[in-house]
C-alpha distance (Angstrom), angle and dihedral (degrees) to the residues before:
residue distance angle dihedral
M1 . . .
F2 3.81 . .
N3 3.84 91.3 .
V4 3.80 90.9 51.7
L5 3.83 90.6 49.0
L6 3.80 91.8 47.4
A7 3.81 91.3 49.2
T8 3.81 90.0 50.7
M9 3.82 90.9 50.2
I10 3.79 91.9 49.7
A11 3.80 91.6 48.4
T12 3.82 91.8 48.5
T13 3.81 91.0 48.8
T14 3.79 94.6 49.3
M15 3.82 92.5 44.4
A16 3.80 89.1 54.6
Q17 3.77 88.5 60.5
E18 3.83 88.9 71.8
V19 3.82 95.6 -151.1
M20 3.81 110.0 -179.9
D21 3.81 119.3 -152.6
V22 3.79 114.0 -154.4
H23 3.81 95.7 178.7
S24 3.80 116.5 63.8
H25 3.79 132.0 118.3
I26 3.78 136.9 -132.5
I27 3.81 115.1 -147.4
T28 3.80 111.1 -173.0
S29 3.82 127.8 -167.4
E30 3.85 89.3 -118.1
F31 3.78 90.3 54.6
V32 3.82 92.5 49.6
S33 3.82 92.9 45.8
A34 3.83 91.4 49.8
L35 3.79 92.0 52.4
E36 3.80 91.0 46.1
N37 3.82 91.4 52.3
E38 3.83 89.8 49.4
G39 3.81 92.3 48.0
R40 3.81 90.0 -120.0
L41 3.82 104.9 117.7
M42 3.78 90.3 114.8
D43 3.80 97.4 40.2
E44 3.78 91.7 119.4
G45 3.81 93.3 46.5
F46 3.81 97.0 -108.4
P47 3.83 135.9 65.6
L48 3.78 122.1 -94.4
P49 3.79 112.4 -106.9
K50 3.80 122.5 -120.0
Y51 3.83 113.3 -95.9
N52 3.78 137.7 -168.9
V53 3.75 129.6 153.8
E54 3.82 95.1 -124.7
S55 3.79 92.1 60.2
Q56 3.81 91.1 47.8
L57 3.82 91.4 50.9
K58 3.78 89.8 49.3
W59 3.81 91.0 53.2
M60 3.80 91.8 44.5
D61 3.79 91.9 53.6
E62 3.82 92.5 47.4
A63 3.79 94.7 46.7
G64 3.80 97.1 40.6
V65 3.79 99.9 -111.2
Q66 3.81 112.6 151.8
T67 3.80 99.4 -174.7
S68 3.84 134.6 16.2
V69 3.79 127.4 -163.8
L70 3.79 112.7 -138.5
T71 3.84 122.8 -147.0
L72 3.79 131.4 170.2
A73 3.79 114.4 -94.3
A74 3.83 125.6 -127.1
P75 2.99 137.6 -58.6
Q76 3.78 105.3 60.2
P77 3.83 112.4 -124.4
T78 3.82 114.6 -127.1
S79 3.82 93.7 -141.0
P80 3.83 119.0 87.9
K81 3.83 85.7 -156.2
V82 3.80 92.1 61.4
V83 3.83 90.8 46.7
R84 3.80 89.1 52.7
Q85 3.83 92.2 47.7
T86 3.81 90.7 51.2
N87 3.79 92.3 49.2
E88 3.79 91.6 49.1
S89 3.85 90.9 48.4
A90 3.82 90.2 52.2
A91 3.82 90.8 47.7
R92 3.82 90.0 51.0
I93 3.81 91.8 51.2
K94 3.80 89.5 50.6
R95 3.84 91.4 50.9
E96 3.78 94.0 45.8
H97 3.83 94.7 49.3
P98 3.83 105.6 37.4
G99 3.80 112.9 -161.5
R100 3.77 93.5 12.3
F101 3.81 102.7 77.3
L102 3.80 141.0 34.4
F103 3.82 124.9 173.3
C104 3.77 141.9 -152.7
A105 3.80 112.6 -147.3
A106 3.77 125.2 -123.9
L107 3.82 120.5 -129.9
P108 3.84 129.1 -143.2
L109 3.79 97.5 -118.6
P110 3.00 145.3 -166.5
D111 3.85 83.4 52.6
V112 3.81 100.6 78.8
G113 3.79 95.2 -169.3
K114 3.79 93.0 53.3
A115 3.81 89.7 43.6
I116 3.80 91.3 56.9
E117 3.84 90.8 47.3
E118 3.83 90.2 51.9
A119 3.81 92.1 45.9
K120 3.86 90.2 53.7
Y121 3.82 91.3 48.5
A122 3.79 93.6 45.7
L123 3.83 95.2 47.6
D124 3.79 98.1 39.1
V125 3.80 104.5 32.9
L126 3.77 106.3 22.2
K127 3.83 92.6 35.1
A128 3.80 94.0 -131.4
D129 3.81 115.1 -170.0
G130 3.76 92.7 -138.9
I131 3.79 145.4 -36.0
K132 3.82 130.8 -80.2
L133 3.80 116.5 -143.5
A134 3.79 126.9 -171.3
T135 3.78 116.9 -134.5
N136 3.79 86.4 -119.1
V137 3.79 137.9 -3.9
Q138 3.81 116.1 -157.2
G139 3.81 89.0 -23.2
Q140 3.79 95.4 -48.7
Y141 3.84 100.0 128.8
L142 3.77 126.9 -159.3
G143 3.79 107.0 -98.6
A144 3.80 93.4 41.4
P145 3.83 112.5 137.3
E146 3.79 92.8 -122.3
L147 3.81 89.6 64.7
D148 3.83 93.4 58.6
T149 3.82 91.4 93.8
L150 3.81 90.4 55.4
F151 3.82 91.8 47.3
A152 3.79 90.9 48.9
F153 3.83 89.0 55.4
L154 3.82 92.6 46.7
N155 3.80 89.5 47.0
E156 3.80 90.4 53.2
R157 3.80 88.7 52.6
K158 3.85 93.0 45.3
A159 3.78 87.5 -128.5
V160 3.79 128.4 -171.2
V161 3.81 108.7 -131.8
I162 3.79 123.2 -160.7
L163 3.81 113.9 -158.9
H164 3.76 125.2 -152.2
P165 3.81 129.1 -178.2
H166 3.80 120.2 -116.4
R167 3.77 131.4 -175.5
P168 3.82 109.5 -62.3
E169 3.78 117.2 -111.9
P170 2.93 119.8 -110.2
V171 3.80 96.4 28.2
N172 3.79 134.1 -164.9
K173 3.78 99.1 -134.2
Q174 3.82 94.3 -165.9
V175 3.81 91.6 56.1
M176 3.83 89.6 48.6
V177 3.80 90.8 53.5
Q178 3.78 92.1 51.2
T179 3.78 95.3 44.5
P180 3.85 112.0 20.3
L181 3.79 116.8 -131.1
A182 3.80 96.7 -109.9
M183 3.79 92.9 54.3
Q184 3.80 97.0 61.6
E185 3.83 118.7 -27.0
Y186 3.79 93.4 68.1
L187 3.81 88.0 63.5
S188 3.80 91.2 48.5
E189 3.82 90.8 46.0
T190 3.83 92.5 52.7
T191 3.80 91.5 46.9
R192 3.80 91.0 47.0
A193 3.83 93.0 53.2
V194 3.82 96.1 44.5
T195 3.81 95.3 45.7
N196 3.81 88.3 46.8
M197 3.83 88.3 57.6
I198 3.75 92.4 45.0
S199 3.81 93.9 50.9
R200 3.84 89.3 57.8
N201 3.82 93.8 40.7
V202 3.81 89.4 -120.4
L203 3.79 91.9 147.4
A204 3.78 93.5 44.3
R205 3.83 92.6 47.8
Y206 3.81 93.7 46.9
N207 3.78 95.1 36.3
K208 3.81 96.9 154.6
I209 3.78 88.5 74.0
K210 3.79 116.5 90.4
V211 3.83 112.7 -150.7
I212 3.80 124.1 -158.7
V213 3.81 112.0 -151.8
P214 3.85 113.1 -155.9
H215 3.78 134.4 -136.1
C216 3.81 101.6 31.8
G217 3.79 93.9 -52.3
A218 3.82 93.6 -58.9
Y219 3.84 108.5 -126.1
L220 3.81 95.8 -26.7
P221 3.83 96.4 113.5
L222 3.81 87.0 60.1
A223 3.80 98.0 35.4
I224 3.82 99.3 49.5
P225 3.85 96.5 59.7
R226 3.80 89.6 46.2
M227 3.78 91.6 50.3
K228 3.79 91.1 49.8
S229 3.80 93.3 49.5
L230 3.79 93.0 49.5
T231 3.77 97.9 42.6
P232 3.83 95.7 90.2
V233 3.80 90.2 51.8
M234 3.83 92.0 48.7
Q235 3.82 90.8 46.5
A236 3.80 91.6 50.3
N237 3.81 88.2 54.6
K238 3.86 90.3 45.8
M239 3.80 91.2 -119.2
V240 3.84 96.0 125.2
G241 3.77 135.0 17.2
E242 3.81 129.3 -140.0
I243 3.81 112.5 -40.6
D244 3.78 119.7 -158.6
Y245 3.80 98.3 -152.1
D246 3.81 96.0 175.9
A247 3.81 93.7 51.9
N248 3.82 92.2 46.2
L249 3.78 94.6 47.4
R250 3.83 93.6 47.9
T251 3.80 90.2 68.1
L252 3.82 94.7 54.1
Y253 3.82 126.1 97.0
Y254 3.79 124.3 -179.6
D255 3.78 132.2 -142.3
L256 3.80 118.1 -149.0
A257 3.83 98.2 -140.4
G258 3.75 113.0 140.7
A259 3.81 126.8 17.4
H260 3.79 99.3 10.0
S261 3.79 121.4 167.1
P262 3.83 139.3 149.2
E263 3.80 88.3 -93.6
T264 3.80 92.6 51.4
I265 3.80 91.7 50.9
R266 3.83 91.5 48.5
M267 3.81 89.2 52.0
L268 3.81 90.9 50.7
L269 3.80 89.3 51.5
T270 3.80 88.4 64.8
I271 3.83 87.8 70.9
T272 3.81 102.9 25.8
T273 3.80 144.3 20.7
P274 3.85 131.2 -104.4
D275 3.80 92.1 -103.5
H276 3.81 89.0 65.9
L277 3.82 97.2 58.3
L278 3.81 122.5 98.4
Y279 3.80 138.4 -177.9
G280 3.81 116.7 -111.7
S281 3.80 130.9 175.2
D282 3.84 108.5 -173.7
Y283 3.79 90.6 -136.5
P284 3.09 126.3 -152.5
Y285 3.85 94.9 19.0
V286 3.81 92.1 72.9
A287 3.79 125.2 53.0
P288 3.85 111.5 -96.1
Q289 3.80 95.0 -123.5
V290 3.83 89.4 52.6
L291 3.81 91.0 50.4
T292 3.81 91.4 49.3
Q293 3.80 91.3 51.4
S294 3.80 90.7 45.8
L295 3.80 92.4 52.3
A296 3.81 91.7 46.8
R297 3.81 88.9 52.1
M298 3.79 90.8 51.1
K299 3.77 92.4 50.0
Q300 3.81 89.5 49.5
Y301 3.80 97.2 53.4
L302 3.81 93.1 39.6
S303 3.81 86.0 57.8
T304 3.85 99.1 44.2
E305 3.82 105.6 34.2
P306 3.85 103.8 88.8
D307 3.81 96.0 -148.3
L308 3.82 93.6 47.5
A309 3.80 101.7 37.3
P310 3.83 94.8 83.2
F311 3.80 88.7 61.6
R312 3.85 98.9 47.3
E313 3.81 98.7 108.8
M314 3.78 91.8 38.1
I315 3.80 92.2 57.9
L316 3.79 96.8 39.3
Y317 3.81 97.3 50.8
K318 3.82 120.0 -35.3
N319 3.79 97.6 78.4
A320 3.79 91.9 48.4
Q321 3.79 93.5 45.9
W322 3.78 91.1 54.6
L323 3.77 95.4 42.1
L324 3.84 93.3 50.8
G325 3.79 95.4 44.0
Q326 3.78 97.6 -103.7
A327 3.84 92.8 117.9
V328 3.80 130.2 39.0
E329 3.81 101.0 -150.0
K330 3.79 121.8 63.8
P331 3.81 109.0 -120.1
S332 3.76 121.9 -113.4
A333 3.80 132.2 -177.6
V334 3.77 88.8 -158.8
S335 3.77 120.0 121.7
R336 3.78 112.9 -135.2
T337 3.82 98.5 -165.6
A338 3.79 117.6 106.5
D339 3.80 93.9 -132.4
G340 3.83 88.4 60.5
M341 3.79 94.8 49.0
L342 3.79 125.2 99.6
F343 3.85 116.6 -136.1
R344 3.77 121.9 -169.0
L345 3.77 141.3 164.1
A346 3.81 116.3 -151.1
E347 3.80 111.3 -154.5
I348 3.80 108.3 -161.2
E349 3.80 133.2 177.7
V350 3.81 114.1 -161.2
H351 3.79 126.6 -157.7
P352 3.84 105.7 -108.8
Q353 3.82 94.6 -125.7
Y354 3.82 90.0 59.1
L355 3.81 99.4 41.7
K356 3.80 97.9 105.7
E357 3.81 91.4 45.6
Y358 3.83 91.9 47.9
L359 3.79 94.1 49.7
A360 3.79 89.7 53.9
A361 3.79 91.0 50.8
A362 3.80 91.7 48.8
A363 3.80 91.3 50.5
E364 3.81 90.3 48.7
I365 3.79 95.7 52.8
Q366 3.81 91.5 44.3
K367 3.81 90.3 54.6
A368 3.83 94.6 45.3
S369 3.80 95.2 44.6
L370 3.82 95.6 49.3
A371 3.81 91.8 44.5
E372 3.79 98.0 47.2
E373 3.81 107.6 26.1
P374 3.81 120.0 63.2
G375 3.82 88.1 -173.4
V376 3.82 92.9 64.8
V377 3.78 101.5 85.8
C378 3.82 96.8 173.8
L379 3.79 135.0 5.8
F380 3.81 106.0 169.0
P381 3.83 119.9 167.7
T382 3.83 118.8 -163.7
Q383 3.83 139.6 171.5
T384 3.78 124.8 -133.1
K385 3.77 113.0 -117.3
E386 3.81 92.8 -132.6
D387 3.81 95.6 54.7
C388 3.85 121.8 16.2
C389 3.79 90.6 -158.8
Q390 3.81 89.8 64.3
I391 3.81 106.2 90.3
R392 3.82 124.0 -171.3
I393 3.81 119.9 -169.0
L394 3.79 119.5 -168.2
E395 3.83 107.2 -150.7
I396 3.79 123.9 -170.4
Y397 3.79 122.0 176.2
A398 3.79 125.7 -172.8
S399 3.83 91.5 -130.4
Q400 3.74 144.5 -12.3
Q401 3.83 87.7 -97.2
A402 3.78 90.3 54.3
Y403 3.81 89.8 53.6
Q404 3.79 92.2 47.8
H405 3.79 90.1 50.9
H406 3.83 90.7 47.8
I407 3.80 94.3 56.8
Q408 3.81 90.2 51.0
T409 3.82 94.9 54.6
A410 3.78 121.6 109.7
H411 3.81 92.6 -122.7
F412 3.82 92.8 53.3
K413 3.82 92.1 47.6
K414 3.80 89.6 49.7
Y415 3.80 90.5 49.9
K416 3.78 93.6 45.8
Q417 3.78 96.6 46.9
G418 3.79 94.0 40.2
T419 3.79 97.1 51.4
L420 3.81 101.5 40.5
H421 3.81 93.1 100.2
M422 3.81 91.9 45.4
V423 3.82 97.0 57.6
K424 3.81 117.9 84.8
H425 3.83 95.7 179.8
L426 3.79 136.6 7.1
K427 3.78 130.9 -173.4
L428 3.80 125.5 173.7
Q429 3.80 116.1 -152.1
D430 3.81 117.7 -165.7
L431 3.81 110.7 -146.2
Q432 3.80 134.6 -150.2
P433 3.83 116.3 -149.3
L434 3.81 112.8 -128.8
T435 3.81 93.9 -153.6
P436 3.85 105.9 32.3
E437 3.80 91.8 168.1
T438 3.78 89.7 71.1
M439 3.81 96.9 53.9
N440 3.81 96.6 91.4
K441 3.78 90.2 48.8
I442 3.79 93.1 52.3
F443 3.78 99.7 40.7
K444 3.79 114.1 48.7
R445 3.80 95.1 167.5
């Protein structure tokens, strides 16, 4: 009796933690049979794991996961009928276990017309919570022009899209034998698909879509700076057009399934913000006991690492709840009390020959910081009337954590490194507000 009571208490405690898992897979018998009939069970280089909803619920209760988002596993079935059966199975699981499951519907690509029909049915009839897209289907990669019609529809519906890597097409089978897909190529495949969308401004043009990138962002924290640095060269050779990196990146969210760590999260924060990070498990591809240990480790470092602790609840469930329509208010780790704010005046003298260049850099970082960082309350550069080379920047941050995050962002590092030679003198003056009770009335950000 005591053991039963203890188990109930543990389950109640973990459920109260409200962890939301945006990366789990449904593997139905129809799906497996279809792949077997097509001779494709080993398309991805490893066998499909066993799946049933009872086992997933058992793991969720033990690990403290309140809600899991189901998506179809790889490989993509060729039959629209099998795609429909999988979507209907996921919808049934959601209905039968309210509050425990959401799902993102698969689409029968590469047929764009049929994909749009299935998306309409899934969203309107099955009440899907979003759409799952493979990085490529039969060589049709995300970002391809023929998919623009589908993205226009998803944009109109303000859809959440969960990406997942599939076997690249074409594929070097010998390489895949030596280094199985899941060990490395899946990361390359995800990066390939996302950068392909960015290079055509797909995400900027259809910016009402929110896209969840799996596996800790793959190689994007390394790829994005390289893309940016090479864009002028590519443009000079007429190989790419204008790329709006900020607009593209604003649509991307990242699940932390796989090899998460404090270092991985900090690297992701060079290309995104804490409100775009989400917990993911990759159930049932990893043994339940390993997933439980992995989640416990994440909870531990999100509680003890000073720069990450303010974002613990956001990463574990609040960001996902808002993104998938389970919460009305967008989460923020920002403190709104004046005594938690950081006030600073930067007194800067710029070398005259660099003044125009410096003013452009100051305007750029102001725009990027206010657009991407909710913790930057005010970043307001000015010139003194007596001497235009004397710059004063009023800086207000919602908290010390918000400031620490700010100075780690890619746009701040670009500003800092790019203007070092332009600045003759810099002095930072910390300020104390005389009427702190008025701060929330003045600053509504």
